[in-house]
DOGU-818953 format. One record per atom (N, C-alpha, C, O): residue number from 1; residue in one letter; atom name; x, y, z. Coordinates in pm, whole numbers, padded with zeros to 5 digits. Example, Ala and Ser with C-alpha at 12.3 -4.5 7.8 and 13.67 -1.06 7.14 Angstrom:
residues 2
num:residuo:atomo:px:py:pz
1:A:N:01319:-00569:00780;
1:A:CA:01230:-00450:00780;
1:A:C:01320:-00330:00780;
1:A:O:01424:-00332:00846;
2:S:N:01285:-00225:00708;
2:S:CA:01367:-00106:00714;
2:S:C:01290:00003:00787;
2:S:O:01341:00114:00804;
***
This chain:
residues 216
num:residuo:atomo:px:py:pz
1:X:N:12145:04931:08698;
1:X:CA:12108:05027:08593;
1:X:C:12006:05127:08646;
1:X:O:12018:05248:08623;
2:X:N:11905:05075:08718;
2:X:CA:11803:05163:08771;
2:X:C:11863:05262:08870;
2:X:O:11824:05379:08875;
3:X:N:11961:05212:08951;
3:X:CA:12026:05299:09049;
3:X:C:12101:05412:08981;
3:X:O:12097:05526:09027;
4:X:N:12169:05381:08869;
4:X:CA:12244:05483:08796;
4:X:C:12149:05588:08740;
4:X:O:12177:05707:08744;
5:X:N:12035:05541:08687;
5:X:CA:11936:05634:08633;
5:X:C:11883:05723:08744;
5:X:O:11863:05843:08724;
6:X:N:11859:05662:08863;
6:X:CA:11807:05736:08977;
6:X:C:11906:05845:09019;
6:X:O:11867:05960:09040;
7:X:N:12034:05809:09031;
7:X:CA:12137:05905:09069;
7:X:C:12147:06018:08966;
7:X:O:12158:06135:09001;
8:X:N:12144:05979:08838;
8:X:CA:12152:06079:08732;
8:X:C:12034:06175:08739;
8:X:O:12050:06296:08720;
9:X:N:11915:06120:08765;
9:X:CA:11796:06204:08775;
9:X:C:11806:06300:08893;
9:X:O:11771:06417:08880;
10:X:N:11855:06251:09008;
10:X:CA:11871:06335:09127;
10:X:C:11969:06448:09100;
10:X:O:11945:06562:09140;
11:X:N:12080:06417:09034;
11:X:CA:12178:06521:09000;
11:X:C:12117:06626:08909;
11:X:O:12142:06746:08925;
12:X:N:12036:06581:08814;
12:X:CA:11971:06674:08720;
12:X:C:11874:06764:08794;
12:X:O:11867:06884:08768;
13:X:N:11798:06705:08889;
13:X:CA:11702:06783:08967;
13:X:C:11774:06885:09056;
13:X:O:11728:06998:09070;
14:X:N:11885:06843:09115;
14:X:CA:11964:06935:09199;
14:X:C:12018:07051:09117;
14:X:O:12013:07166:09159;
15:X:N:12070:07019:08999;
15:X:CA:12122:07124:08911;
15:X:C:12013:07220:08869;
15:X:O:12034:07341:08860;
16:X:N:11893:07164:08842;
16:X:CA:11780:07247:08803;
16:X:C:11739:07338:08918;
16:X:O:11705:07455:08896;
17:X:N:11740:07285:09041;
17:X:CA:11704:07365:09158;
17:X:C:11802:07479:09180;
17:X:O:11762:07591:09210;
18:X:N:11931:07450:09165;
18:X:CA:12034:07554:09179;
18:X:C:12016:07661:09073;
18:X:O:12022:07781:09102;
19:X:N:11994:07617:08949;
19:X:CA:11975:07714:08840;
19:X:C:11852:07801:08865;
19:X:O:11854:07921:08840;
20:X:N:11744:07738:08914;
20:X:CA:11621:07812:08943;
20:X:C:11644:07914:09055;
20:X:O:11597:08028:09049;
21:X:N:11719:07870:09159;
21:X:CA:11749:07960:09270;
21:X:C:11833:08079:09224;
21:X:O:11807:08192:09264;
22:X:N:11932:08053:09141;
22:X:CA:12016:08162:09089;
22:X:C:11936:08258:09003;
22:X:O:11952:08380:09011;
23:X:N:11847:08201:08919;
23:X:CA:11765:08286:08833;
23:X:C:11671:08371:08915;
23:X:O:11650:08488:08884;
24:X:N:11612:08312:09021;
24:X:CA:11521:08387:09108;
24:X:C:11595:08500:09180;
24:X:O:11545:08612:09189;
25:X:N:11716:08469:09231;
25:X:CA:11795:08571:09299;
25:X:C:11835:08683:09204;
25:X:O:11830:08800:09240;
26:X:N:11874:08645:09081;
26:X:CA:11912:08745:08981;
26:X:C:11795:08836:08948;
26:X:O:11811:08957:08934;
27:X:N:11674:08776:08937;
27:X:CA:11555:08855:08908;
27:X:C:11526:08952:09021;
27:X:O:11492:09068:08997;
28:X:N:11540:08905:09147;
28:X:CA:11515:08992:09262;
28:X:C:11615:09107:09266;
28:X:O:11579:09221:09295;
29:X:N:11742:09077:09236;
29:X:CA:11844:09182:09233;
29:X:C:11816:09281:09122;
29:X:O:11840:09401:09137;
30:X:N:11765:09232:09008;
30:X:CA:11730:09321:08898;
30:X:C:11620:09417:08938;
30:X:O:11620:09532:08895;
31:X:N:11524:09371:09021;
31:X:CA:11417:09460:09068;
31:X:C:11477:09574:09149;
31:X:O:11438:09690:09130;
32:X:N:11570:09543:09237;
32:X:CA:11635:09649:09316;
32:X:C:11713:09743:09226;
32:X:O:11707:09865:09243;
33:X:N:11786:09688:09131;
33:X:CA:11864:09772:09041;
33:X:C:11775:09865:08960;
33:X:O:11805:09984:08945;
34:X:N:11663:09811:08907;
34:X:CA:11571:09895:08829;
34:X:C:11509:10003:08917;
34:X:O:11488:10115:08873;
35:X:N:11480:09968:09040;
35:X:CA:11422:10065:09132;
35:X:C:11519:10179:09159;
35:X:O:11479:10295:09160;
36:X:N:11644:10146:09180;
36:X:CA:11745:10249:09203;
36:X:C:11766:10335:09079;
36:X:O:11789:10456:09090;
37:X:N:11759:10274:08964;
37:X:CA:11783:10347:08839;
37:X:C:11670:10443:08805;
37:X:O:11687:10532:08721;
38:X:N:11555:10427:08867;
38:X:CA:11441:10515:08837;
38:X:C:11408:10608:08954;
38:X:O:11302:10671:08955;
39:X:N:11497:10617:09051;
39:X:CA:11472:10704:09165;
39:X:C:11460:10850:09118;
39:X:O:11545:10895:09041;
40:X:N:11359:10924:09162;
40:X:CA:11338:11061:09115;
40:X:C:11452:11155:09154;
40:X:O:11514:11139:09260;
41:X:N:11478:11252:09067;
41:X:CA:11582:11351:09094;
41:X:C:11551:11431:09220;
41:X:O:11643:11479:09288;
42:X:N:11424:11447:09252;
42:X:CA:11387:11525:09370;
42:X:C:11434:11460:09499;
42:X:O:11449:11529:09601;
43:X:N:11457:11329:09498;
43:X:CA:11503:11258:09617;
43:X:C:11654:11270:09632;
43:X:O:11704:11289:09743;
44:X:N:11725:11259:09523;
44:X:CA:11872:11273:09526;
44:X:C:11913:11370:09415;
44:X:O:11962:11327:09311;
45:X:N:11895:11501:09436;
45:X:CA:11917:11599:09330;
45:X:C:12063:11612:09285;
45:X:O:12089:11661:09174;
46:X:N:12158:11570:09367;
46:X:CA:12298:11585:09328;
46:X:C:12362:11453:09285;
46:X:O:12484:11443:09273;
47:X:N:12278:11351:09262;
47:X:CA:12327:11223:09208;
47:X:C:12234:11183:09094;
47:X:O:12117:11152:09118;
48:X:N:12283:11184:08969;
48:X:CA:12195:11152:08856;
48:X:C:12191:11001:08831;
48:X:O:12261:10923:08895;
49:X:N:12108:10962:08735;
49:X:CA:12088:10820:08708;
49:X:C:12214:10753:08654;
49:X:O:12237:10634:08678;
50:X:N:12296:10829:08582;
50:X:CA:12421:10773:08533;
50:X:C:12515:10737:08648;
50:X:O:12580:10633:08648;
51:X:N:12520:10826:08747;
51:X:CA:12604:10800:08865;
51:X:C:12554:10679:08942;
51:X:O:12632:10595:08987;
52:X:N:12421:10670:08958;
52:X:CA:12363:10555:09028;
52:X:C:12393:10426:08952;
52:X:O:12422:10323:09012;
53:X:N:12385:10433:08818;
53:X:CA:12417:10316:08737;
53:X:C:12561:10270:08760;
53:X:O:12587:10150:08769;
54:X:N:12654:10365:08770;
54:X:CA:12794:10330:08797;
54:X:C:12808:10264:08934;
54:X:O:12879:10165:08949;
55:X:N:12738:10321:09034;
55:X:CA:12745:10265:09168;
55:X:C:12694:10121:09172;
55:X:O:12756:10033:09232;
56:X:N:12581:10098:09106;
56:X:CA:12522:09964:09104;
56:X:C:12615:09867:09030;
56:X:O:12632:09753:09073;
57:X:N:12674:09912:08920;
57:X:CA:12765:09826:08843;
57:X:C:12888:09790:08925;
57:X:O:12929:09674:08929;
58:X:N:12948:09891:08992;
58:X:CA:13065:09865:09074;
58:X:C:13032:09767:09186;
58:X:O:13109:09675:09215;
59:X:N:12916:09788:09250;
59:X:CA:12876:09701:09360;
59:X:C:12854:09559:09311;
59:X:O:12888:09463:09381;
60:X:N:12797:09544:09190;
60:X:CA:12773:09411:09135;
60:X:C:12901:09337:09105;
60:X:O:12904:09214:09107;
61:X:N:13007:09411:09077;
61:X:CA:13136:09348:09048;
61:X:C:13218:09324:09174;
61:X:O:13325:09263:09170;
62:X:N:13167:09372:09286;
62:X:CA:13240:09355:09411;
62:X:C:13348:09459:09431;
62:X:O:13433:09445:09519;
63:X:N:13345:09566:09350;
63:X:CA:13445:09670:09363;
63:X:C:13399:09781:09458;
63:X:O:13295:09770:09522;
64:X:N:13480:09886:09467;
64:X:CA:13446:10001:09550;
64:X:C:13342:10085:09478;
64:X:O:13369:10143:09373;
65:X:N:13222:10092:09534;
65:X:CA:13111:10163:09471;
65:X:C:13110:10307:09519;
65:X:O:13047:10340:09619;
66:X:N:13182:10392:09446;
66:X:CA:13195:10532:09485;
66:X:C:13210:10619:09360;
66:X:O:13286:10585:09269;
67:X:N:13136:10730:09356;
67:X:CA:13146:10823:09243;
67:X:C:13149:10966:09296;
67:X:O:13107:10993:09409;
68:X:N:13198:11058:09211;
68:X:CA:13194:11200:09245;
68:X:C:13057:11254:09209;
68:X:O:13011:11236:09096;
69:X:N:12989:11319:09305;
69:X:CA:12856:11371:09281;
69:X:C:12859:11513:09226;
69:X:O:12966:11569:09202;
70:X:N:12742:11573:09207;
70:X:CA:12732:11707:09148;
70:X:C:12783:11816:09240;
70:X:O:12804:11930:09197;
71:X:N:12802:11783:09368;
71:X:CA:12856:11879:09464;
71:X:C:13007:11869:09475;
71:X:O:13069:11931:09561;
72:X:N:13066:11789:09385;
72:X:CA:13210:11761:09386;
72:X:C:13255:11686:09511;
72:X:O:13373:11684:09544;
73:X:N:13160:11625:09579;
73:X:CA:13193:11536:09689;
73:X:C:13179:11392:09642;
73:X:O:13156:11367:09524;
74:X:N:13191:11299:09734;
74:X:CA:13183:11158:09699;
74:X:C:13054:11097:09751;
74:X:O:13011:11123:09864;
75:X:N:12992:11014:09666;
75:X:CA:12875:10937:09704;
75:X:C:12909:10789:09689;
75:X:O:12968:10748:09589;
76:X:N:12872:10710:09789;
76:X:CA:12905:10568:09785;
76:X:C:12780:10483:09806;
76:X:O:12685:10525:09873;
77:X:N:12783:10365:09748;
77:X:CA:12679:10263:09771;
77:X:C:12739:10163:09867;
77:X:O:12824:10083:09830;
78:X:N:12694:10168:09993;
78:X:CA:12759:10092:10099;
78:X:C:12705:09950:10113;
78:X:O:12774:09862:10163;
79:X:N:12580:09929:10071;
79:X:CA:12520:09796:10082;
79:X:C:12415:09779:09973;
79:X:O:12340:09872:09943;
80:X:N:12412:09660:09912;
80:X:CA:12315:09632:09807;
80:X:C:12275:09486:09813;
80:X:O:12358:09397:09792;
81:X:N:12147:09461:09843;
81:X:CA:12094:09325:09843;
81:X:C:11968:09323:09758;
81:X:O:11937:09421:09689;
82:X:N:11896:09213:09762;
82:X:CA:11773:09201:09685;
82:X:C:11663:09295:09736;
82:X:O:11575:09335:09660;
83:X:N:11670:09330:09864;
83:X:CA:11560:09408:09924;
83:X:C:11607:09532:09999;
83:X:O:11527:09599:10064;
84:X:N:11737:09564:09992;
84:X:CA:11790:09673:10073;
84:X:C:11908:09739:10003;
84:X:O:11989:09672:09939;
85:X:N:11916:09871:10016;
85:X:CA:12032:09945:09965;
85:X:C:12061:10060:10061;
85:X:O:11970:10123:10113;
86:X:N:12189:10086:10083;
86:X:CA:12230:10194:10172;
86:X:C:12335:10281:10102;
86:X:O:12435:10230:10052;
87:X:N:12310:10412:10098;
87:X:CA:12399:10507:10034;
87:X:C:12456:10605:10138;
87:X:O:12386:10645:10231;
88:X:N:12580:10643:10119;
88:X:CA:12636:10762:10183;
88:X:C:12635:10870:10075;
88:X:O:12728:10879:09995;
89:X:N:12530:10952:10073;
89:X:CA:12517:11053:09967;
89:X:C:12626:11158:09980;
89:X:O:12685:11200:09881;
90:X:N:12652:11202:10103;
90:X:CA:12764:11289:10136;
90:X:C:12820:11238:10269;
90:X:O:12777:11135:10319;
91:X:N:12916:11310:10324;
91:X:CA:12973:11269:10451;
91:X:C:12872:11279:10565;
91:X:O:12888:11213:10668;
92:X:N:12767:11361:10547;
92:X:CA:12671:11383:10656;
92:X:C:12529:11343:10618;
92:X:O:12436:11363:10697;
93:X:N:12509:11287:10499;
93:X:CA:12374:11255:10451;
93:X:C:12370:11109:10407;
93:X:O:12434:11071:10310;
94:X:N:12294:11028:10481;
94:X:CA:12281:10886:10451;
94:X:C:12139:10856:10403;
94:X:O:12043:10917:10449;
95:X:N:12127:10762:10311;
95:X:CA:11996:10721:10259;
95:X:C:11989:10569:10257;
95:X:O:12080:10503:10208;
96:X:N:11880:10515:10312;
96:X:CA:11858:10371:10313;
96:X:C:11722:10341:10251;
96:X:O:11624:10410:10276;
97:X:N:11719:10236:10172;
97:X:CA:11598:10198:10098;
97:X:C:11569:10053:10128;
97:X:O:11656:09967:10114;
98:X:N:11445:10024:10168;
98:X:CA:11408:09888:10207;
98:X:C:11274:09851:10143;
98:X:O:11176:09926:10153;
99:X:N:11270:09736:10076;
99:X:CA:11144:09686:10021;
99:X:C:11061:09624:10133;
99:X:O:11113:09551:10217;
100:X:N:10931:09655:10133;
100:X:CA:10840:09597:10232;
100:X:C:10732:09518:10158;
100:X:O:10649:09577:10089;
101:X:N:10732:09385:10171;
101:X:CA:10628:09303:10105;
101:X:C:10494:09324:10175;
101:X:O:10488:09335:10298;
102:X:N:10387:09330:10097;
102:X:CA:10253:09347:10154;
102:X:C:10173:09220:10139;
102:X:O:10191:09144:10044;
103:X:N:10083:09197:10233;
103:X:CA:09997:09078:10227;
103:X:C:09902:09086:10110;
103:X:O:09862:08984:10054;
104:X:N:09864:09209:10071;
104:X:CA:09779:09231:09955;
104:X:C:09843:09340:09870;
104:X:O:09869:09450:09920;
105:X:N:09867:09312:09743;
105:X:CA:09924:09411:09653;
105:X:C:10076:09403:09645;
105:X:O:10139:09319:09711;
106:X:N:10133:09491:09564;
106:X:CA:10278:09495:09543;
106:X:C:10351:09544:09667;
106:X:O:10292:09607:09755;
107:X:N:10479:09513:09671;
107:X:CA:10564:09567:09777;
107:X:C:10568:09719:09769;
107:X:O:10536:09777:09665;
108:X:N:10609:09782:09877;
108:X:CA:10631:09926:09877;
108:X:C:10774:09953:09919;
108:X:O:10844:09865:09968;
109:X:N:10816:10078:09898;
109:X:CA:10952:10120:09931;
109:X:C:10946:10205:10058;
109:X:O:10868:10300:10067;
110:X:N:11029:10170:10154;
110:X:CA:11049:10254:10273;
110:X:C:11184:10323:10257;
110:X:O:11287:10257:10245;
111:X:N:11183:10455:10258;
111:X:CA:11305:10532:10235;
111:X:C:11337:10613:10360;
111:X:O:11255:10692:10408;
112:X:N:11458:10593:10414;
112:X:CA:11500:10664:10534;
112:X:C:11618:10754:10498;
112:X:O:11722:10706:10453;
113:X:N:11601:10884:10519;
113:X:CA:11709:10981:10504;
113:X:C:11757:11021:10642;
113:X:O:11675:11054:10728;
114:X:N:11886:11018:10666;
114:X:CA:11940:11060:10795;
114:X:C:12051:11162:10772;
114:X:O:12148:11135:10700;
115:X:N:12036:11278:10833;
115:X:CA:12136:11385:10824;
115:X:C:12206:11396:10959;
115:X:O:12142:11404:11063;
116:X:N:12338:11397:10955;
116:X:CA:12419:11407:11076;
116:X:C:12472:11549:11089;
116:X:O:12563:11589:11015;
117:X:N:12415:11625:11184;
117:X:CA:12451:11765:11188;
117:X:C:12485:11827:11320;
117:X:O:12432:11936:11346;
118:X:N:12568:11771:11410;
118:X:CA:12629:11637:11402;
118:X:C:12539:11526:11456;
118:X:O:12564:11409:11429;
119:X:N:12435:11561:11533;
119:X:CA:12342:11459:11584;
119:X:C:12250:11412:11470;
119:X:O:12208:11495:11388;
120:X:N:12219:11284:11462;
120:X:CA:12138:11233:11351;
120:X:C:11991:11272:11360;
120:X:O:11931:11268:11468;
121:X:N:11934:11310:11246;
121:X:CA:11791:11336:11233;
121:X:C:11742:11266:11108;
121:X:O:11796:11285:10999;
122:X:N:11638:11184:11124;
122:X:CA:11590:11102:11013;
122:X:C:11450:11143:10969;
122:X:O:11370:11193:11048;
123:X:N:11423:11120:10842;
123:X:CA:11288:11129:10789;
123:X:C:11256:10995:10723;
123:X:O:11343:10931:10664;
124:X:N:11130:10953:10734;
124:X:CA:11085:10828:10675;
124:X:C:10975:10859:10576;
124:X:O:10880:10931:10607;
125:X:N:10986:10803:10455;
125:X:CA:10885:10822:10352;
125:X:C:10857:10687:10286;
125:X:O:10941:10597:10285;
126:X:N:10737:10676:10230;
126:X:CA:10695:10552:10165;
126:X:C:10654:10581:10021;
126:X:O:10595:10685:09991;
127:X:N:10686:10486:09933;
127:X:CA:10658:10500:09790;
127:X:C:10611:10367:09733;
127:X:O:10640:10260:09787;
128:X:N:10537:10377:09623;
128:X:CA:10509:10257:09544;
128:X:C:10637:10217:09473;
128:X:O:10736:10290:09475;
129:X:N:10636:10100:09411;
129:X:CA:10754:10056:09337;
129:X:C:10781:10144:09216;
129:X:O:10890:10139:09158;
130:X:N:10683:10225:09178;
130:X:CA:10702:10320:09069;
130:X:C:10732:10461:09118;
130:X:O:10724:10557:09041;
131:X:N:10766:10474:09246;
131:X:CA:10806:10599:09309;
131:X:C:10694:10701:09321;
131:X:O:10718:10822:09314;
132:X:N:10572:10654:09338;
132:X:CA:10462:10744:09372;
132:X:C:10456:10751:09525;
132:X:O:10445:10649:09592;
133:X:N:10465:10874:09578;
133:X:CA:10471:10888:09722;
133:X:C:10338:10852:09788;
133:X:O:10231:10884:09738;
134:X:N:10349:10783:09902;
134:X:CA:10233:10740:09979;
134:X:C:10228:10816:10111;
134:X:O:10328:10873:10154;
135:X:N:10113:10815:10174;
135:X:CA:10097:10884:10301;
135:X:C:10162:10805:10414;
135:X:O:10138:10685:10429;
136:X:N:10245:10873:10494;
136:X:CA:10307:10806:10608;
136:X:C:10205:10754:10708;
136:X:O:10226:10651:10771;
137:X:N:10094:10826:10722;
137:X:CA:09993:10791:10822;
137:X:C:09939:10650:10801;
137:X:O:09893:10586:10896;
138:X:N:09945:10602:10678;
138:X:CA:09891:10470:10648;
138:X:C:09981:10358:10698;
138:X:O:09936:10245:10717;
139:X:N:10112:10390:10720;
139:X:CA:10208:10283:10747;
139:X:C:10280:10292:10880;
139:X:O:10319:10189:10935;
140:X:N:10298:10411:10934;
140:X:CA:10369:10422:11062;
140:X:C:10320:10545:11137;
140:X:O:10299:10651:11077;
141:X:N:10302:10531:11267;
141:X:CA:10258:10643:11350;
141:X:C:10380:10728:11386;
141:X:O:10488:10673:11408;
142:X:N:10364:10861:11391;
142:X:CA:10477:10947:11429;
142:X:C:10519:10923:11573;
142:X:O:10435:10897:11660;
143:X:N:10649:10931:11597;
143:X:CA:10701:10914:11732;
143:X:C:10724:11050:11796;
143:X:O:10792:11136:11739;
144:X:N:10667:11071:11913;
144:X:CA:10683:11196:11986;
144:X:C:10788:11179:12095;
144:X:O:10831:11067:12125;
145:X:N:10828:11291:12155;
145:X:CA:10925:11285:12263;
145:X:C:10874:11197:12377;
145:X:O:10950:11117:12432;
146:X:N:10747:11213:12411;
146:X:CA:10692:11139:12525;
146:X:C:10690:10988:12503;
146:X:O:10685:10912:12599;
147:X:N:10693:10945:12377;
147:X:CA:10698:10802:12348;
147:X:C:10840:10747:12355;
147:X:O:10861:10626:12358;
148:X:N:10938:10838:12358;
148:X:CA:11078:10796:12354;
148:X:C:11154:10832:12481;
148:X:O:11277:10827:12484;
149:X:N:11081:10867:12587;
149:X:CA:11141:10889:12718;
149:X:C:11059:10813:12823;
149:X:O:10942:10781:12802;
150:X:N:11124:10787:12935;
150:X:CA:11054:10719:13044;
150:X:C:11123:10754:13176;
150:X:O:11245:10755:13185;
151:X:N:11042:10783:13278;
151:X:CA:11099:10817:13409;
151:X:C:11136:10689:13483;
151:X:O:11051:10604:13508;
152:X:N:11264:10675:13520;
152:X:CA:11305:10559:13600;
152:X:C:11237:10562:13737;
152:X:O:11203:10668:13788;
153:X:N:11218:10445:13795;
153:X:CA:11152:10435:13926;
153:X:C:11226:10511:14034;
153:X:O:11166:10558:14130;
154:X:N:11358:10522:14018;
154:X:CA:11439:10587:14122;
154:X:C:11448:10739:14103;
154:X:O:11513:10806:14184;
155:X:N:11386:10794:13999;
155:X:CA:11395:10938:13971;
155:X:C:11265:11007:14008;
155:X:O:11156:10958:13978;
156:X:N:11277:11122:14076;
156:X:CA:11155:11193:14112;
156:X:C:11101:11270:13992;
156:X:O:11172:11292:13894;
157:X:N:10975:11309:14000;
157:X:CA:10906:11371:13886;
157:X:C:10969:11503:13845;
157:X:O:10978:11531:13725;
158:X:N:11014:11585:13939;
158:X:CA:11073:11715:13906;
158:X:C:11202:11699:13827;
158:X:O:11225:11769:13729;
159:X:N:11287:11605:13872;
159:X:CA:11412:11581:13799;
159:X:C:11384:11530:13659;
159:X:O:11450:11569:13562;
160:X:N:11284:11441:13648;
160:X:CA:11248:11389:13516;
160:X:C:11202:11501:13423;
160:X:O:11244:11506:13307;
161:X:N:11116:11590:13471;
161:X:CA:11065:11699:13387;
161:X:C:11177:11796:13349;
161:X:O:11176:11852:13240;
162:X:N:11273:11817:13440;
162:X:CA:11387:11903:13409;
162:X:C:11467:11845:13292;
162:X:O:11506:11917:13200;
163:X:N:11490:11714:13296;
163:X:CA:11563:11648:13188;
163:X:C:11479:11643:13061;
163:X:O:11530:11659:12950;
164:X:N:11351:11622:13077;
164:X:CA:11260:11617:12962;
164:X:C:11262:11747:12886;
164:X:O:11258:11747:12763;
165:X:N:11267:11859:12957;
165:X:CA:11267:11990:12891;
165:X:C:11397:12019:12816;
165:X:O:11400:12107:12730;
166:X:N:11503:11947:12847;
166:X:CA:11629:11966:12776;
166:X:C:11623:11914:12632;
166:X:O:11702:11954:12547;
167:X:N:11527:11824:12607;
167:X:CA:11517:11763:12473;
167:X:C:11439:11858:12383;
167:X:O:11319:11840:12360;
168:X:N:11506:11957:12333;
168:X:CA:11444:12059:12248;
168:X:C:11554:12122:12161;
168:X:O:11647:12181:12216;
169:X:N:11545:12113:12029;
169:X:CA:11435:12057:11952;
169:X:C:11433:11904:11956;
169:X:O:11530:11840:11998;
170:X:N:11322:11848:11911;
170:X:CA:11306:11702:11907;
170:X:C:11359:11650:11773;
170:X:O:11298:11673:11669;
171:X:N:11470:11580:11777;
171:X:CA:11527:11517:11658;
171:X:C:11523:11366:11676;
171:X:O:11575:11314:11775;
172:X:N:11463:11297:11582;
172:X:CA:11445:11152:11593;
172:X:C:11533:11082:11489;
172:X:O:11533:11118:11371;
173:X:N:11607:10983:11536;
173:X:CA:11689:10900:11448;
173:X:C:11618:10767:11424;
173:X:O:11565:10708:11518;
174:X:N:11617:10721:11299;
174:X:CA:11549:10597:11263;
174:X:C:11651:10501:11201;
174:X:O:11723:10538:11107;
175:X:N:11658:10381:11252;
175:X:CA:11750:10279:11201;
175:X:C:11669:10159:11154;
175:X:O:11600:10096:11234;
176:X:N:11675:10124:11024;
176:X:CA:11602:10007:10973;
176:X:C:11680:09879:10991;
176:X:O:11804:09880:10994;
177:X:N:11609:09769:11002;
177:X:CA:11669:09636:10998;
177:X:C:11605:09563:10881;
177:X:O:11491:09517:10892;
178:X:N:11676:09551:10769;
178:X:CA:11616:09489:10649;
178:X:C:11586:09341:10665;
178:X:O:11500:09288:10596;
179:X:N:11656:09274:10756;
179:X:CA:11630:09132:10777;
179:X:C:11501:09110:10855;
179:X:O:11418:09026:10818;
180:X:N:11484:09186:10962;
180:X:CA:11367:09171:11047;
180:X:C:11250:09258:11002;
180:X:O:11138:09245:11052;
181:X:N:11275:09349:10906;
181:X:CA:11173:09443:10859;
181:X:C:11121:09527:10977;
181:X:O:11000:09535:11002;
182:X:N:11215:09590:11047;
182:X:CA:11179:09676:11159;
182:X:C:11239:09815:11143;
182:X:O:11333:09836:11067;
183:X:N:11182:09911:11216;
183:X:CA:11236:10045:11228;
183:X:C:11255:10073:11377;
183:X:O:11164:10051:11457;
184:X:N:11374:10119:11414;
184:X:CA:11402:10153:11553;
184:X:C:11417:10304:11566;
184:X:O:11500:10366:11499;
185:X:N:11335:10363:11653;
185:X:CA:11332:10507:11674;
185:X:C:11403:10543:11804;
185:X:O:11386:10476:11906;
186:X:N:11484:10650:11799;
186:X:CA:11549:10700:11920;
186:X:C:11567:10850:11907;
186:X:O:11563:10905:11797;
187:X:N:11585:10917:12022;
187:X:CA:11602:11062:12023;
187:X:C:11749:11100:12015;
187:X:O:11834:11038:12078;
188:X:N:11777:11202:11935;
188:X:CA:11911:11262:11934;
188:X:C:11917:11369:12043;
188:X:O:11816:11406:12101;
189:X:N:12040:11417:12069;
189:X:CA:12059:11511:12180;
189:X:C:12134:11635:12134;
189:X:O:12249:11656:12175;
190:X:N:12072:11717:12049;
190:X:CA:12140:11837:12000;
190:X:C:12146:11945:12107;
190:X:O:12066:11946:12201;
191:X:N:12241:12035:12093;
191:X:CA:12251:12155:12177;
191:X:C:12271:12124:12325;
191:X:O:12238:12206:12411;
192:X:N:12323:12007:12357;
192:X:CA:12351:11971:12495;
192:X:C:12501:11952:12515;
192:X:O:12571:11904:12426;
193:X:N:12549:11991:12633;
193:X:CA:12689:11964:12664;
193:X:C:12702:11819:12710;
193:X:O:12603:11748:12724;
194:X:N:12825:11776:12734;
194:X:CA:12848:11636:12765;
194:X:C:12780:11592:12895;
194:X:O:12728:11481:12904;
195:X:N:12779:11680:12994;
195:X:CA:12715:11646:13122;
195:X:C:12564:11632:13104;
195:X:O:12503:11541:13161;
196:X:N:12505:11721:13025;
196:X:CA:12360:11714:13000;
196:X:C:12325:11589:12920;
196:X:O:12225:11523:12948;
197:X:N:12407:11556:12820;
197:X:CA:12382:11434:12742;
197:X:C:12385:11310:12830;
197:X:O:12302:11220:12815;
198:X:N:12480:11306:12922;
198:X:CA:12490:11190:13012;
198:X:C:12367:11181:13102;
198:X:O:12316:11072:13128;
199:X:N:12320:11298:13150;
199:X:CA:12203:11299:13238;
199:X:C:12076:11260:13162;
199:X:O:11995:11182:13212;
200:X:N:12060:11314:13041;
200:X:CA:11941:11287:12961;
200:X:C:11934:11140:12919;
200:X:O:11826:11084:12905;
201:X:N:12050:11079:12900;
201:X:CA:12055:10940:12855;
201:X:C:11977:10847:12948;
201:X:O:11925:10745:12904;
202:X:N:11968:10884:13077;
202:X:CA:11901:10798:13174;
202:X:C:11750:10789:13153;
202:X:O:11686:10700:13209;
203:X:N:11692:10880:13074;
203:X:CA:11547:10876:13053;
203:X:C:11509:10838:12910;
203:X:O:11391:10831:12877;
204:X:N:11608:10814:12826;
204:X:CA:11579:10787:12685;
204:X:C:11538:10641:12662;
204:X:O:11588:10550:12728;
205:X:N:11447:10623:12568;
205:X:CA:11403:10490:12525;
205:X:C:11426:10473:12376;
205:X:O:11428:10571:12300;
206:X:N:11442:10349:12334;
206:X:CA:11434:10315:12192;
206:X:C:11305:10237:12171;
206:X:O:11268:10153:12253;
207:X:N:11239:10266:12061;
207:X:CA:11117:10191:12029;
207:X:C:11134:10129:11891;
207:X:O:11171:10197:11795;
208:X:N:11105:10000:11881;
208:X:CA:11117:09927:11756;
208:X:C:10979:09881:11711;
208:X:O:10904:09821:11788;
209:X:N:10947:09910:11586;
209:X:CA:10820:09867:11529;
209:X:C:10849:09771:11414;
209:X:O:10945:09790:11340;
210:X:N:10765:09669:11400;
210:X:CA:10788:09563:11300;
210:X:C:10679:09565:11194;
210:X:O:10561:09582:11223;
211:X:N:10720:09547:11070;
211:X:CA:10629:09542:10956;
211:X:C:10548:09413:10961;
211:X:O:10604:09305:10978;
212:X:N:10416:09425:10947;
212:X:CA:10330:09306:10953;
212:X:C:10263:09272:10820;
212:X:O:10171:09190:10814;
213:X:N:10310:09336:10714;
213:X:CA:10252:09313:10582;
213:X:C:10151:09421:10544;
213:X:O:10110:09430:10428;
214:X:N:10113:09503:10641;
214:X:CA:10020:09613:10615;
214:X:C:10073:09746:10671;
214:X:O:10061:09850:10607;
215:X:N:10130:09739:10791;
215:X:CA:10175:09859:10858;
215:X:C:10281:09822:10961;
215:X:O:10305:09704:10988;
216:X:N:10347:09925:11018;
216:X:CA:10440:09902:11127;
216:X:C:10367:09910:11261;
216:X:O:10428:09894:11366;
***
């Protein structure tokens, strides 16, 4: 009899744990959904809140999350988790949103816009959970060309400087990793022919910075 009671109690505790886990996950997903539903028009002027609501609903049902935007093009929600969302706003404009937990205070939003024209150029901005913009200087240092290139040991200084001067204008692409909470910076290669791109590739670096609860 005691064994049956014990088994019954264990099953009840397991069911309670599963229910608690589901409720916690649902609550976390609701935070992301509410955040997306309150995104300012200034950030996505050609996608209104009704369109975003449709995208979130379609994604929640496991369907194709795509709507016609105000430019008569298509906007899609490509990924949606508890802490990350990725949009294809247009064919050449991508937006990624990542929650960053802080050691002190509420989480903040890291928003990455990338325009492909055709080489990718990204901007990174930070916001409170209520979409109040924060200063980038507080969270990530700007990446310059000199931080994203390096002269190989086998290359002489003159050749390196010749290739270095080809990187103009400086366009930086940023790729987030929502699992590791990192940002990876790399240089794009606009206005270069294929031979120049191949040559410049030999001096390019990628730099990855990791969120530590306060800054990258």
